[in-house]
N, C-alpha and C positions, 0 to 999 in steps of 0.2 A: 508389723509396722504400727507404730503408736502415733495417733493423730494428736498434735498438740495445738494449743491456742494460737501459737505463732504461725503454724502452718495454715490454719484456717484463716487467720487474719491476712496472711500473705496471699492466699488464694482469692479472698474477697477483694483485696486491693488490685490484684491482677485483672479480675473480671470488670471492676469498675474502670480501671485504666483503659482496657481494651474497648469497652463500650464508649467511652469518651472519644477515643481515637477514631472509631468507626463513625460516630456522630460528626466529629470534626471533618472527616473526609467527605461525608455525604453533604454536609452544609457547604463545603468548599466547592463541590461539584455543582450544586445548584447555583452558587454565586457566579461561577465562571460561565454557565449557560446564560444567565441574565446579563453578564458583562458582554458577551459576544452579541446578544440580541441588541443591546444598547448601542454597541459600536456599529452594527449594521444599519440601525435606524438613523444614527447620526450621519453616516456616510450617504445614505439615501437622501436625507434632507439636504445635506450640503451639495450633493450632485444636482438635485432638482433646483435649488437656488441658483447654482452656476448656470443651468440651462436657461432659467428665467432671466438671468442677467446677460444672456448671449455670450457666455463663456464656455463653449463646447470643449475646449482644450482642458479646462479645469474639471468640467463634469466628467470627461472621459477618465481622468486620473481617479476621481472618486468612485466611479463605477468599477474600474479595474481593481481598486482596493477592496471594494465590497465583494466582488466575485472572488477574489483571493481569500478574504476572511471567511466567506461562505464555504469555501473549499468543496469537499465531497459530500456535503450535507444533503440530506433527502428532502430539503425544503424547496420543492420544485416551484412553488408559487413565488417565493422570494427571488429565486434565481431567474425566473421568467421576467420579473420586473426589472432586475438589473440588466439582463440582456437587451430588453426593449429600451431602457434608458441609454445603455451603451450605444445602441443603434442610433438613437436620436443625437447623441453626441457626435458620432461618426458622420452622420448626415449634415450636422452643422459645420463639420470640417470638410465637407464635400468629398468624403470618402464613401461613396455610394455602394460599391461592391461589398465592402466590409459591413456596412450598415445593413444591407439586405441579408447577409449571413446571420448577423445578431438577431434581426427580427424573425428570421426563419427559426432560429433556435428558441426564441421566446414563444413563438407560435406552437412549436412542438412541445413545449413545456406547459402549454395550456393558456397562454396570454392571447386571447382572441383579438384584442386591439392591435397587436403587433402583426397579425396576419394581413391587415388592411394597409399597413404603412408602405409608402413609396418614397423614393429619393430621386431628386433631379439635380445633376451636377451644375 
């Protein structure tokens, strides 16, 4: 088998192209992780604003979206914050049994403030 300049050139181009594709995929993965983090932060801020404006119905929607976006992530600290906030929104809507469940979930995930929360209908 004779190695020609064309074969060497083709091999070099293939290696360069493969490297570029791997780099592109790696950078894309990093970008999507940052995008999800930005979306979660935005949802959290919007939900907190809605709670401050006495709009628990709107806050509940934001916390629901945040938990759905978080999905099966291992980010327990962030999930605990969202469950606690969801509990606050449910408490504002006078849905105390559901609020207690959310606070219990947040407490189990390590959010100590949620362990002390109470709701009165």
